[in-house]
OpenMM code with the backbone's topology and positions (N, CA, C; nanometers):
from openmm import Vec3, app, unit

residues = "MET ARG LEU LEU ALA TRP GLN TYR HIS LYS LYS GLY MET PRO VAL PRO LYS ALA ALA GLU ILE ARG ALA GLN ALA GLU ALA VAL VAL ASP GLN ALA HIS ALA ILE ALA LYS LYS ARG GLY LYS ASN VAL LEU SER ILE MET LYS GLN ALA ALA THR ASP PHE VAL ASN ARG PRO LYS PRO".split()
positions = [
    Vec3(12.5639, 4.8696, 15.7237),
    Vec3(12.5247, 4.9694, 15.6269),
    Vec3(12.3729, 4.9691, 15.6093),
    Vec3(12.3152, 4.8487, 15.6037),
    Vec3(12.1699, 4.8414, 15.5858),
    Vec3(12.0967, 4.8978, 15.7069),
    Vec3(12.1503, 4.8733, 15.8250),
    Vec3(12.0874, 4.9269, 15.9467),
    Vec3(12.0891, 5.0794, 15.9444),
    Vec3(12.1992, 5.1384, 15.9060),
    Vec3(12.2066, 5.2842, 15.8981),
    Vec3(12.1101, 5.3384, 15.7928),
    Vec3(12.1046, 5.2737, 15.6775),
    Vec3(12.0121, 5.3177, 15.5725),
    Vec3(11.8683, 5.3079, 15.6216),
    Vec3(11.8367, 5.1997, 15.6930),
    Vec3(11.7018, 5.1822, 15.7471),
    Vec3(11.6692, 5.2923, 15.8474),
    Vec3(11.7671, 5.3278, 15.9319),
    Vec3(11.7431, 5.4340, 16.0296),
    Vec3(11.7170, 5.5677, 15.9609),
    Vec3(11.7905, 5.5979, 15.8566),
    Vec3(11.7651, 5.7219, 15.7811),
    Vec3(11.6235, 5.7191, 15.7237),
    Vec3(11.5886, 5.6063, 15.6618),
    Vec3(11.4569, 5.5935, 15.6002),
    Vec3(11.3464, 5.6066, 15.7043),
    Vec3(11.3645, 5.5408, 15.8195),
    Vec3(11.2660, 5.5439, 15.9268),
    Vec3(11.2432, 5.6864, 15.9780),
    Vec3(11.3494, 5.7653, 15.9821),
    Vec3(11.3390, 5.9031, 16.0304),
    Vec3(11.2924, 5.9992, 15.9216),
    Vec3(11.2701, 5.9483, 15.8004),
    Vec3(11.2248, 6.0320, 15.6909),
    Vec3(11.3346, 6.1203, 15.6340),
    Vec3(11.4579, 6.0823, 15.6563),
    Vec3(11.5711, 6.1599, 15.6066),
    Vec3(11.6226, 6.0972, 15.4770),
    Vec3(11.6812, 6.1781, 15.3906),
    Vec3(11.7379, 6.1201, 15.2679),
    Vec3(11.8569, 6.0297, 15.3024),
    Vec3(11.8632, 5.9161, 15.2367),
    Vec3(11.9709, 5.8210, 15.2606),
    Vec3(12.0956, 5.8692, 15.1864),
    Vec3(12.2081, 5.8843, 15.2586),
    Vec3(12.3313, 5.9282, 15.1922),
    Vec3(12.3806, 5.8253, 15.0905),
    Vec3(12.4755, 5.8662, 15.0115),
    Vec3(12.5359, 5.7768, 14.9127),
    Vec3(12.6055, 5.6616, 14.9841),
    Vec3(12.6251, 5.5531, 14.9103),
    Vec3(12.6822, 5.4308, 14.9669),
    Vec3(12.8177, 5.4554, 15.0324),
    Vec3(12.9003, 5.5382, 14.9720),
    Vec3(13.0333, 5.5635, 15.0281),
    Vec3(13.0239, 5.6308, 15.1652),
    Vec3(12.9287, 5.7214, 15.1805),
    Vec3(12.9127, 5.7901, 15.3087),
    Vec3(12.8579, 5.6951, 15.4147),
    Vec3(12.7610, 5.6133, 15.3765),
    Vec3(12.7076, 5.5153, 15.4722),
    Vec3(12.8160, 5.4156, 15.5109),
    Vec3(12.8976, 5.3742, 15.4156),
    Vec3(13.0074, 5.2813, 15.4446),
    Vec3(13.1024, 5.3428, 15.5466),
    Vec3(13.1355, 5.4687, 15.5295),
    Vec3(13.2253, 5.5367, 15.6237),
    Vec3(13.1610, 5.5456, 15.7619),
    Vec3(13.0313, 5.5750, 15.7661),
    Vec3(12.9617, 5.5814, 15.8947),
    Vec3(12.9590, 5.4438, 15.9612),
    Vec3(12.9334, 5.3403, 15.8835),
    Vec3(12.9294, 5.2043, 15.9372),
    Vec3(13.0656, 5.1640, 15.9919),
    Vec3(13.1718, 5.1979, 15.9209),
    Vec3(13.3063, 5.1671, 15.9690),
    Vec3(13.3346, 5.2383, 16.1003),
    Vec3(13.2892, 5.3630, 16.1119),
    Vec3(13.3093, 5.4384, 16.2355),
    Vec3(13.2334, 5.3737, 16.3518),
    Vec3(13.1112, 5.3290, 16.3248),
    Vec3(13.0323, 5.2624, 16.4292),
    Vec3(13.1013, 5.1335, 16.4738),
    Vec3(13.1494, 5.0559, 16.3791),
    Vec3(13.2182, 4.9310, 16.4117),
    Vec3(13.3448, 4.9591, 16.4916),
    Vec3(13.4209, 5.0597, 16.4521),
    Vec3(13.5418, 5.0960, 16.5265),
    Vec3(13.5082, 5.1365, 16.6693),
    Vec3(13.3999, 5.2139, 16.6856),
    Vec3(13.3575, 5.2542, 16.8198),
    Vec3(13.3146, 5.1327, 16.9019),
    Vec3(13.2435, 5.0414, 16.8382),
    Vec3(13.1990, 4.9200, 16.9077),
    Vec3(13.3179, 4.8375, 16.9546),
    Vec3(13.4191, 4.8250, 16.8705),
    Vec3(13.5385, 4.7506, 16.9091),
    Vec3(13.6123, 4.8195, 17.0233),
    Vec3(13.6182, 4.9525, 17.0205),
    Vec3(13.6848, 5.0269, 17.1275),
    Vec3(13.6109, 5.0082, 17.2598),
    Vec3(13.4788, 5.0126, 17.2563),
    Vec3(13.3994, 4.9926, 17.3777),
    Vec3(13.4191, 4.8506, 17.4300),
    Vec3(13.4158, 4.7536, 17.3391),
    Vec3(13.4337, 4.6141, 17.3790),
    Vec3(13.5713, 4.5934, 17.4419),
    Vec3(13.6729, 4.6525, 17.3824),
    Vec3(13.8085, 4.6384, 17.4356),
    Vec3(13.8172, 4.7010, 17.5746),
    Vec3(13.7536, 4.8169, 17.5910),
    Vec3(13.7548, 4.8854, 17.7200),
    Vec3(13.6856, 4.8010, 17.8266),
    Vec3(13.5788, 4.7316, 17.7881),
    Vec3(13.5029, 4.6495, 17.8826),
    Vec3(13.5603, 4.5093, 17.8982),
    Vec3(13.6602, 4.4764, 17.8172),
    Vec3(13.7222, 4.3448, 17.8262),
    Vec3(13.6367, 4.2338, 17.7664),
    Vec3(13.5515, 4.2677, 17.6720),
    Vec3(13.4656, 4.1700, 17.6059),
    Vec3(13.4827, 4.1839, 17.4556),
    Vec3(13.4059, 4.1031, 17.3812),
    Vec3(13.4045, 4.1223, 17.2368),
    Vec3(13.2684, 4.1779, 17.1965),
    Vec3(13.2600, 4.2299, 17.0769),
    Vec3(13.1396, 4.2970, 17.0295),
    Vec3(13.0202, 4.2022, 17.0297),
    Vec3(13.0398, 4.0790, 16.9888),
    Vec3(12.9286, 3.9834, 16.9831),
    Vec3(12.8704, 3.9587, 17.1216),
    Vec3(12.9541, 3.9426, 17.2232),
    Vec3(12.9015, 3.9179, 17.3577),
    Vec3(12.8251, 4.0396, 17.4096),
    Vec3(12.8709, 4.1593, 17.3769),
    Vec3(12.7998, 4.2808, 17.4176),
    Vec3(12.6648, 4.2884, 17.3470),
    Vec3(12.6612, 4.2540, 17.2177),
    Vec3(12.5349, 4.2575, 17.1435),
    Vec3(12.4368, 4.1540, 17.1978),
    Vec3(12.4871, 4.0356, 17.2328),
    Vec3(12.4005, 3.9330, 17.2895),
    Vec3(12.3414, 3.9808, 17.4214),
    Vec3(12.4234, 4.0431, 17.5060),
    Vec3(12.3746, 4.0934, 17.6338),
    Vec3(12.2713, 4.2038, 17.6125),
    Vec3(12.2962, 4.2928, 17.5175),
    Vec3(12.2009, 4.4005, 17.4886),
    Vec3(12.0675, 4.3427, 17.4401),
    Vec3(12.0725, 4.2399, 17.3569),
    Vec3(11.9494, 4.1766, 17.3079),
    Vec3(11.8746, 4.1108, 17.4230),
    Vec3(11.9457, 4.0449, 17.5107),
    Vec3(11.8831, 3.9824, 17.6272),
    Vec3(11.8186, 4.0868, 17.7166),
    Vec3(11.8904, 4.1958, 17.7415),
    Vec3(11.8361, 4.3040, 17.8232),
    Vec3(11.7108, 4.3634, 17.7598),
    Vec3(11.7120, 4.3766, 17.6279),
    Vec3(11.5966, 4.4328, 17.5574),
    Vec3(11.4753, 4.3414, 17.5707),
    Vec3(11.4954, 4.2144, 17.5515),
    Vec3(11.3855, 4.1179, 17.5583),
    Vec3(11.3293, 4.1108, 17.7007),
    Vec3(11.4163, 4.1202, 17.7997),
    Vec3(11.3748, 4.1052, 17.9390),
    Vec3(11.3408, 4.2370, 18.0078),
    Vec3(11.3318, 4.3469, 17.9326),
    Vec3(11.3023, 4.4761, 17.9928),
    Vec3(11.1610, 4.4768, 18.0489),
    Vec3(11.1375, 4.5576, 18.1501),
    Vec3(11.0011, 4.5675, 18.2045),
    Vec3(10.9059, 4.6259, 18.1006),
    Vec3(10.7889, 4.5715, 18.0948),
    Vec3(10.6867, 4.6194, 18.0012),
    Vec3(10.6173, 4.7416, 18.0618),
    Vec3(10.5897, 4.8447, 17.9809),
    Vec3(10.5236, 4.9649, 18.0366),
    Vec3(10.3787, 4.9408, 18.0733),
] * unit.nanometer
topology = app.Topology()
chain = topology.addChain("A")
for resn in residues:
    res = topology.addResidue(resn, chain)
    for name in ("N", "CA", "C"):
        topology.addAtom(name, app.Element.getBySymbol(name[0]), res)
C-alpha cells in the first residue's frame, strides 16, 4: 500500500483513499502470485531475482 501511495505521490497524482489503495495492492499481490505460480517459483524468489538484475544492469 505504501509503495502504491508513493508512486501516486511521485507522479504528482492525488493519492486515493486507503480502501482503494488496499484493493489495488491486493490486486497486485494476486497478480504476483499468479505469475509466480505460472513460472513455478514463489513471489520472494522472483523479487530477489529482479533486485539482482536491477543491481547488475549495465550502466548507461
